[in-house]
C-alpha positions as CSV (number, residue, x, y, z in Angstrom):
1,M,115.6,87.1,77.3
2,L,113.9,85.2,80.4
3,Q,110.8,87.2,79.7
4,D,110.5,85.6,76.2
5,L,111.4,82.1,77.3
6,A,108.5,82.5,79.8
7,D,106.0,83.9,77.6
8,A,106.4,80.9,75.2
9,L,106.1,78.4,77.8
10,P,103.0,75.9,77.3
11,E,100.1,77.6,78.9
12,N,99.7,75.0,81.9
13,W,103.3,75.2,82.8
14,L,104.2,76.6,85.9
15,V,108.0,78.2,87.0
16,Y,108.8,76.9,90.1
17,Q,112.1,78.5,90.5
18,C,114.5,80.1,88.8
19,I,118.4,79.8,89.7
20,A,121.1,81.5,88.0
21,T,124.5,80.7,88.0
22,A,127.8,82.5,86.6
23,D,131.5,82.1,86.5
24,G,133.2,83.9,89.2
25,T,136.5,84.3,86.9
26,T,134.7,86.2,84.7
27,A,131.8,88.1,86.1
28,L,133.2,91.1,87.1
29,T,134.4,91.7,83.5
30,Y,130.8,91.1,82.1
31,A,129.4,93.5,85.1
32,R,131.8,96.1,83.9
33,D,130.7,95.8,80.0
34,N,127.7,97.7,79.4
35,S,126.4,95.1,76.8
36,M,127.0,92.2,78.8
37,R,126.1,93.8,82.2
38,S,122.4,94.3,80.6
39,L,122.4,90.4,80.0
40,M,123.2,89.6,83.4
41,L,120.8,91.7,84.9
42,D,117.9,90.3,82.7
43,K,119.1,86.6,84.3
44,I,119.6,88.1,87.9
45,A,115.8,90.3,87.8
46,R,114.0,87.0,87.8
47,S,115.8,84.7,89.6
48,E,115.5,83.9,93.3
49,L,119.0,82.6,93.7
50,I,122.3,83.3,92.0
51,V,125.5,81.2,92.5
52,F,128.8,82.4,91.5
53,N,131.1,79.4,91.2
54,R,135.0,79.4,91.0
55,A,134.6,82.0,93.8
56,E,138.0,81.9,94.6
57,A,138.3,84.6,91.8
58,V,136.1,86.9,93.7
59,N,136.9,85.9,97.3
60,N,137.7,89.6,98.7
61,D,135.9,92.2,100.0
62,D,135.8,94.8,97.0
63,A,134.7,91.8,94.7
64,R,132.0,90.8,96.6
65,Q,130.7,94.6,97.2
66,E,130.6,94.8,93.7
67,L,128.6,92.0,92.8
68,H,126.4,92.6,95.4
69,K,125.5,95.8,94.3
70,L,125.0,94.3,90.5
71,V,122.6,91.8,92.0
72,R,120.8,94.8,94.2
73,Q,120.3,96.9,91.0
74,A,118.3,94.3,89.5
75,S,116.8,92.4,92.6
76,R,116.4,93.1,96.3
77,K,114.9,89.4,96.7
78,C,117.6,87.5,94.9
79,D,119.8,85.5,97.2
80,I,123.3,85.2,96.7
81,A,125.9,82.4,97.0
82,Y,129.4,81.9,96.3
83,E,130.7,78.1,95.4
84,F,134.3,77.4,95.6
85,K,136.2,74.1,94.1
86,D,136.1,72.0,97.4
87,G,132.4,72.2,97.2
88,S,131.9,74.4,99.9
89,V,129.5,77.3,99.8
90,A,129.5,81.0,101.3
91,Y,126.5,83.1,101.4
92,D,126.3,86.9,100.9
93,D,125.5,88.6,104.2
94,I,126.5,92.6,103.4
95,P,123.4,93.8,105.0
96,D,121.1,96.5,102.7
97,P,120.2,99.4,104.2
98,L,117.4,101.6,103.0
99,P,118.6,105.0,101.6
100,F,115.9,106.5,103.6
101,D,114.5,106.4,107.2
102,I,111.2,104.0,107.5
103,N,111.0,105.7,111.0
104,A,110.3,109.2,109.8
105,D,107.1,111.0,109.3
106,P,106.4,111.5,106.5
107,I,109.0,109.1,105.2
108,D,110.9,111.3,102.4
109,I,111.6,108.8,99.2
110,P,114.8,110.7,97.4
111,D,114.1,111.3,93.8
112,D,116.7,108.7,92.6
113,D,115.2,105.8,95.3
114,F,111.9,105.5,94.0
115,G,112.4,102.1,92.5
116,I,114.1,100.8,95.8
117,W,111.2,101.6,97.7
118,Y,108.7,100.8,95.2
119,M,110.1,97.3,95.4
120,D,110.5,97.2,99.1
121,C,106.9,98.2,99.6
122,Q,105.8,95.1,97.4
123,D,108.1,92.8,99.1
124,E,107.1,93.8,102.7
125,P,103.8,96.1,102.4
126,Q,103.4,95.6,106.2
127,K,106.5,97.5,106.8
128,Y,104.7,100.8,105.4
129,T,101.3,100.0,106.4
130,G,99.9,103.0,108.5
131,K,102.7,105.5,107.6
132,T,102.8,108.5,105.5
133,V,105.5,108.6,102.5
134,R,106.2,111.5,100.1
135,F,107.6,111.1,96.7
136,L,107.9,112.3,93.3
137,A,105.9,111.0,90.4
138,Q,104.4,110.8,87.3
139,V,100.6,110.9,86.9
140,C,99.0,107.8,85.3
141,Q,95.2,108.0,84.8
142,T,93.5,104.7,84.2
143,N,90.1,103.1,84.9
144,R,92.1,100.4,86.7
145,A,93.5,102.6,89.7
146,G,89.4,102.5,90.6
147,K,87.0,105.1,91.9
148,N,88.4,108.3,92.5
149,S,91.8,107.2,92.4
150,F,94.8,107.4,89.6
151,V,98.3,105.8,90.0
152,P,101.3,108.0,90.8
153,G,104.6,106.2,89.6
154,R,107.7,106.2,87.4
155,F,109.2,104.8,84.4
156,A,111.6,102.3,85.6
157,M,114.7,100.7,83.4
158,T,115.8,97.5,85.1
159,C,118.7,96.6,82.2
160,C,118.2,98.0,78.9
161,V,115.7,100.4,77.2
162,Q,113.2,97.6,75.8
163,D,112.9,96.6,79.3
164,I,111.1,100.3,80.5
165,Q,107.9,99.7,82.2
166,F,105.6,101.9,84.3
167,V,105.4,101.0,88.0
168,G,103.4,102.7,90.6
169,F,100.7,102.0,93.3
170,P,97.0,102.8,93.3
171,C,96.1,105.9,95.0
172,S,92.9,107.4,95.9
173,Y,92.3,111.0,95.8
174,D,89.2,113.0,95.3
175,G,90.8,115.9,92.9
176,Y,92.4,113.2,90.7
177,K,90.6,114.6,87.9
178,A,92.1,117.8,87.9
179,L,95.6,116.0,87.4
180,E,97.1,116.0,83.7
181,Q,98.0,112.7,82.2
182,R,101.8,111.9,82.9
183,A,102.3,115.4,85.0
184,W,105.0,115.3,87.2
185,V,103.7,115.7,91.2
186,R,104.9,115.4,94.5
187,V,102.7,113.2,96.3
188,T,102.1,112.9,100.2
189,A,100.1,109.8,100.9
190,K,99.2,107.4,103.6
191,V,100.1,103.4,103.0
192,G,97.5,100.9,103.4
193,Y,97.4,97.1,102.7
194,K,94.0,95.9,101.4
195,F,92.1,94.4,98.6
196,H,92.3,96.1,95.2
197,N,91.2,95.0,91.7
198,I,94.9,95.5,90.6
199,Y,96.0,92.9,92.5
200,R,93.1,90.7,92.5
201,G,94.1,90.4,95.9
202,K,95.7,92.3,98.9
203,G,98.4,95.0,97.8
204,P,99.7,98.2,98.8
205,V,96.9,101.1,98.3
206,L,97.6,104.6,98.9
207,T,95.4,107.6,100.1
208,A,96.6,110.9,99.3
209,V,96.9,113.4,101.7
210,S,98.1,116.2,99.4
211,V,99.2,116.1,95.7
212,E,101.2,119.3,94.5
213,P,102.9,120.3,91.2
214,A,106.4,119.2,90.5
215,E,109.5,119.5,88.2
216,K,110.6,116.8,86.3
217,P,113.8,114.8,87.6
218,L,117.1,115.1,85.2
219,D,117.9,111.9,85.3
220,H,113.9,110.6,84.2
221,V,113.5,107.5,82.2
222,E,111.1,108.2,79.1
223,S,109.3,105.7,77.2
224,Q,107.7,106.5,73.9
225,N,104.2,104.7,75.0
226,E,101.5,106.2,76.3
227,I,100.0,105.3,80.0
228,G,98.2,101.9,78.4
229,E,101.7,100.4,79.3
230,L,100.8,100.1,82.9
231,A,97.0,98.6,82.0
232,E,98.8,96.3,79.7
233,S,101.5,94.7,82.1
234,I,98.9,94.2,84.9
235,Q,96.7,92.6,82.4
236,K,99.3,90.3,81.3
237,T,100.1,89.5,84.9
238,V,96.3,88.8,85.6
239,D,95.6,86.5,82.8
240,R,98.8,84.3,83.8
241,L,97.6,84.2,87.2
242,K,94.3,83.1,86.0
243,K,95.6,80.2,83.9
244,Y,97.8,79.1,87.0
245,I,94.6,78.7,89.1
246,D,92.7,76.7,86.4
247,Y,96.1,74.5,86.2
248,I,96.4,74.0,89.8
249,D,92.7,73.5,90.1
250,E,93.0,70.7,87.5
251,I,95.8,69.1,89.2
252,S,94.0,69.3,92.4
253,D,91.1,67.2,91.2
254,M,93.3,64.5,89.5
255,L,95.2,64.0,92.6
256,D,91.9,63.8,94.8
257,Q,90.9,60.9,92.6
258,I,94.5,59.3,92.6
259,A,94.3,59.7,96.6
260,S,91.0,58.1,96.6
261,L,92.6,55.1,94.6
262,A,95.4,54.7,96.9
263,R,93.6,54.3,100.2
264,S,92.1,51.2,99.0
265,K,95.3,49.7,97.8
266,F,97.6,51.7,95.5
267,A,97.3,52.8,91.8
268,T,99.8,53.3,89.1
269,V,98.9,56.5,87.0
270,V,100.7,56.2,83.4
271,M,101.1,59.6,82.3
272,C,102.3,59.1,78.6
273,S,101.8,57.0,75.4
274,P,104.4,54.8,74.1
275,E,107.5,56.9,72.4
276,T,106.2,55.5,69.0
277,D,103.1,57.8,69.7
278,S,104.0,61.6,69.1
279,T,101.2,62.9,71.1
280,W,100.4,62.9,74.9
281,E,97.3,60.7,76.2
282,R,95.2,61.5,78.9
283,P,96.7,60.0,82.2
284,T,95.4,56.2,82.9
285,V,94.6,55.3,86.5
286,R,94.7,51.5,86.8
287,K,94.1,49.9,90.0
288,S,96.3,46.9,91.0
289,A,96.8,44.1,93.3
290,A,99.0,45.3,96.7
291,S,100.4,41.6,96.9
292,S,101.6,41.0,93.5
293,G,102.1,44.4,92.1
294,E,101.3,44.2,88.6
295,I,99.4,46.0,86.5
296,P,96.3,44.5,85.0
297,E,94.8,44.9,81.9
298,E,91.4,45.4,82.8
299,S,89.3,48.6,81.6
300,P,91.1,51.7,83.2
301,M,89.7,54.9,84.8
302,R,90.4,57.9,82.8
303,I,91.4,61.0,84.8
304,P,90.7,64.3,82.5
305,F,93.8,65.7,82.7
306,K,95.5,67.5,79.6
307,R,99.2,67.3,79.1
308,P,101.3,69.4,76.4
309,A,102.2,68.0,73.2
310,S,105.6,66.1,73.3
311,S,107.7,62.9,71.9
312,S,110.4,62.9,74.1
313,G,108.6,60.5,76.7
314,K,109.0,62.7,79.5
315,I,106.8,64.3,81.9
316,A,107.1,67.8,82.7
317,S,108.8,68.8,85.9
318,T,105.8,70.9,87.1
319,A,103.3,67.7,86.7
320,F,103.1,67.4,90.5
321,P,104.2,69.7,93.5
322,R,107.7,69.1,94.5
323,E,106.8,67.3,97.5
324,T,104.7,65.0,95.7
325,R,107.6,64.4,93.3
326,N,110.3,64.2,95.7
327,S,108.1,61.5,97.6
328,C,106.4,59.5,95.1
329,I,107.3,59.6,91.6
330,Q,109.7,56.9,89.7
331,W,110.1,56.1,86.2
332,E,108.6,53.0,84.8
333,K,110.3,51.4,81.3
334,E,107.6,49.0,80.3
335,A,106.1,48.6,76.8
336,G,108.1,51.9,75.8
337,S,106.0,54.0,78.1
338,C,106.6,56.3,81.1
339,G,104.7,56.2,84.3
340,T,104.6,57.5,87.8
341,T,103.7,55.1,90.5
342,V,101.7,56.2,93.7
């Protein structure tokens, strides 16, 4: 699964973009098979774009509607494209109407559509800011919710049982202590968009108008784990974000030093050791004469920037922002090493 791959990546690697491809001649066959469907949904859920190639096989309204529903089951943010044999590309333009009226007061979220509202509110919180919503949820009592708060939410399954997780928004409610853990409640709350520790930034925050006991829905997804699942999921996200921030700061410092050298004339950054060496060295920056373009052998300037162990002699695609890579990266093959010329 893609999450397993993401968890196994080196700590200082960033996933810039995730794009999925699917064979249009077999996509519908897999989508209709329960075991294969879960594998497809796993890839789609984490992708920003899915491209169905050999699209002649699905170039009709019924097929595209079915594929559109498949993708939207996993993600409302994933774009859909169809690539044909002649190289032309058509983009999915099927509208995605919400199954509830966002202009109503309050906005009633159908029991089966909590996941759609949750994802839409995450993607476009400003759309709901200041509005009142009413929905069915389970109570999650956790210190992470903040003072006088709890998290009303639901257990959601994206593609398979192993993927079940609790999702919800922090909700301020003075009577939260009287709520039983995992009890079903009907929540009426006003949506705000502000800073909260759960997000380590701004995000949807609810203020309860009323919280009433409710019956469990018939199609409820159960989890054998206790409410620590929400805290664990949030903590993993926060930990990864911290590592990303540290990595970005490290890149920024390195680029500042490169820029200071480039302003004088230009510099060459050697990003890895010769292929005979099985480890990565710290990058070496050496000033070069603008007239000759040769790399002198005098003492280099060292930049404290760590790279993951590798013997492939290649640089990770996330070493620089994409704009920098596109504009200034070129490979050098001298003395069995590779480098980046700025």
